[in-house]
C-alpha positions, 0 to 999 in steps of 0.5 A: 494476474500474472503467475509471478509479478515481475515489477522490480526496482533498482536500488537507485529507483528505491532510493529516489522514491523513499527520498520523494516521500520525505521531500513531499511530507517535508514540503507540506510541513514547511508549507512549500510548494515545489515541483516534483523532482523528475524520476531517475528512470523512465520506469518510474513513469509507468502506471502502477498502484502504490501505497505509502506506509509510515511507521513510528516506533514499530507502530502504524502511523499512516497508510494510504494508497491507490489500488490501481495506477492513476498516473505515473508511479512517481506522482502517485508516490508524491501524493500518497506520501502526503495522504499517509502523513496528513490525511489518514483518518485513523491518526492526527496529521503528522507533526514536525516533531514526528517527521524524523521518527517515521520509517517509510515503507512503499508497496508497488502493486501488481494489477488486481484480479479475482482470486480463482482459488483461496488455496492458492493464496501465499502468505507474504506474496499476495495482498487481498481485497474483500468486497461485498456490496459497498463494503471493501477492505484491503490488506497488503501482503506484508500485513499477514507476515507481520502478524504471523497469520495463516491463510484462514486468519488473513482471509478473516482479517481482510473481511473484518477490515471491510466491516464484514464478519470473519467468515464472509470470505466463504459467502458466494456474494463476497468477491475476493481479489488478490495482487502482489507487491514490490515492498521496500 
């Protein structure tokens, strides 16, 4: 991972992506299939991992993403919007009545890499992935800030998200990956 993740978006690009999330969900709710609107800049055709998070009344309502880019960013956002609204197994599919109530948050991820030293993890800057065998859990950088966790709590909570014991991050068999994100 680069020392500083330098991916940034203009306000026009952010507005386009937020509008894209709304349009993707609305098309699915109305059972319409429309072409994905072309991006406002070539920058949005780049290949990045991304998450779409939906919140309702300050509470999580859906969050799905791809850790690594699997195609143009704007197409990933279109797909992840629908997945967060209709396919997050923790929630029932989003209803038309809820649509106007949801707040959208988008996270564009840097490439992931092995964390060289847990002491270098910065709350609010780094997201984490814990992996041991088939168990994997991911928490975005903003989660630790939202819950006011310190570094050790963030590590423990990421382990628990993976279904591991909270101290699994200290086990040499556990791989700790980190990444940064542009969140808006």
